[in-house]
C-alpha positions as CSV (number, residue, x, y, z in Angstrom):
1,M,74.0,-164.0,40.4
2,R,73.4,-162.4,37.1
3,C,75.7,-162.3,34.1
4,G,78.2,-159.5,34.1
5,T,78.0,-158.7,37.8
6,K,80.8,-157.0,39.8
7,C,81.3,-156.4,43.5
8,F,80.7,-152.9,44.7
9,I,81.3,-151.5,48.2
10,V,78.4,-149.2,49.2
11,T,78.8,-146.8,52.1
12,L,75.4,-145.6,53.4
13,E,73.9,-143.8,56.3
14,K,70.7,-144.8,58.0
15,D,69.1,-143.9,61.3
16,D,71.8,-145.5,63.5
17,G,74.9,-144.4,61.6
18,K,77.2,-145.2,58.7
19,K,77.6,-148.7,57.4
20,T,79.4,-150.4,54.6
21,Y,78.0,-153.3,52.5
22,E,79.2,-155.4,49.6
23,I,76.7,-155.5,46.8
24,S,76.9,-157.7,43.6
25,A,75.5,-155.6,40.7
26,R,76.1,-154.9,37.1
27,S,76.9,-151.1,37.5
28,S,77.2,-148.5,40.2
29,A,73.7,-147.2,39.5
30,D,72.4,-150.8,39.8
31,A,74.2,-151.1,43.1
32,R,72.4,-148.0,44.4
33,K,69.0,-149.4,43.3
34,I,69.7,-152.7,44.9
35,S,70.8,-151.1,48.2
36,R,67.7,-148.9,48.3
37,R,65.4,-151.9,47.8
38,R,67.3,-154.0,50.4
39,Y,67.8,-151.4,53.1
40,G,65.0,-148.9,52.6
41,E,64.2,-145.7,50.8
42,D,65.1,-143.4,53.7
43,L,68.9,-143.9,53.6
44,V,71.6,-141.6,52.3
45,I,74.2,-143.2,50.0
46,H,77.6,-141.7,50.5
47,S,79.8,-143.7,48.1
48,V,79.7,-146.6,45.7
49,Q,83.1,-148.0,44.7
50,K,84.1,-151.0,42.6
51,K,86.0,-153.6,44.6
């Protein structure tokens, strides 16, 4: 875990439907980057909210 991280709830849509994940990141933009790297480039991110 990096310094200054917060927990974000990311709602995304992939081939099989909508899913919600908790991502530890420094900002909401960083949470989007991490989720794209982790779950693939072909997903659609609906929302990123601070927990």
